[in-house]
C-alpha positions as CSV (number, residue, x, y, z in Angstrom):
1,X,94.4,55.8,92.5
2,X,94.5,58.9,94.6
3,X,92.5,62.1,93.7
4,X,93.6,65.4,95.0
5,X,90.3,66.9,96.1
6,X,91.7,70.5,96.5
7,X,92.9,70.7,92.9
8,X,89.6,71.2,91.6
9,X,88.6,74.1,93.9
10,X,88.9,77.5,92.5
11,X,88.3,80.5,94.6
12,X,88.5,84.3,93.7
13,X,90.4,86.3,96.1
14,X,91.1,90.0,96.4
15,X,94.8,90.8,96.9
16,X,96.4,94.1,98.0
17,X,99.7,94.7,96.3
18,X,102.2,96.4,98.7
19,X,105.3,96.1,96.5
20,X,106.1,96.3,92.8
21,X,108.0,92.9,93.0
22,X,104.6,91.4,93.8
23,X,103.3,92.4,90.2
24,X,106.2,90.5,88.6
25,X,105.5,87.4,90.8
26,X,101.8,87.5,89.7
27,X,102.7,87.9,86.1
28,X,105.0,84.9,86.3
29,X,102.3,82.8,88.0
30,X,99.8,84.0,85.3
31,X,102.3,82.9,82.5
32,X,102.6,79.5,84.2
33,X,98.8,79.3,84.2
34,X,98.7,79.0,87.9
35,X,96.5,82.0,88.3
36,X,94.4,84.3,86.3
37,X,94.4,88.0,87.0
38,X,91.0,89.1,86.5
39,X,91.4,92.9,86.8
40,X,94.6,94.7,86.7
41,X,93.8,98.4,87.1
42,X,91.5,99.4,89.7
43,X,90.7,103.0,89.7
44,X,91.5,105.0,92.8
45,X,88.4,105.9,95.1
46,X,86.9,109.2,94.3
47,X,87.3,112.0,96.9
48,X,84.0,112.5,98.9
49,X,84.1,116.3,98.1
50,X,84.1,115.4,94.4
51,X,81.4,112.6,94.7
52,X,78.9,114.8,96.5
53,X,79.7,118.2,95.0
54,X,76.4,119.8,94.1
55,X,74.2,117.4,95.9
56,X,72.7,119.7,98.4
57,X,70.4,122.5,97.3
58,X,72.2,125.8,97.5
59,X,69.8,127.2,100.2
60,X,70.5,124.2,102.6
61,X,74.3,124.2,101.8
62,X,74.4,127.9,102.7
63,X,72.4,127.4,105.9
64,X,74.6,124.5,106.8
65,X,77.8,126.5,106.3
66,X,76.4,129.4,108.3
67,X,75.7,127.1,111.2
68,X,79.1,125.5,111.1
69,X,80.8,129.0,111.0
70,X,78.7,130.2,113.9
71,X,79.3,127.0,115.9
72,X,83.2,127.3,115.4
73,X,83.0,131.0,116.5
74,X,81.1,130.0,119.6
75,X,83.5,127.2,120.4
76,X,86.6,129.4,119.9
77,X,85.1,132.2,122.1
78,X,84.0,129.9,125.0
79,X,85.8,130.0,128.2
80,X,86.0,126.3,129.0
């Protein structure tokens, strides 16, 4: 009697879907009980500006903005 060693191995993998047809293929494999889809909807990543909005104290944020503005003006006025 021959036993397939790799039939008992179950791995979890992360797959990036690049095409709508791939969803149909995955659904078909799931119906055949070949695979199990663990999570169907993954929320898009949050923008950094939204994630960190309001994280700096106002005084520090204003100082940073003034520094950036001054640096840009100096860069634009340089004769390099």
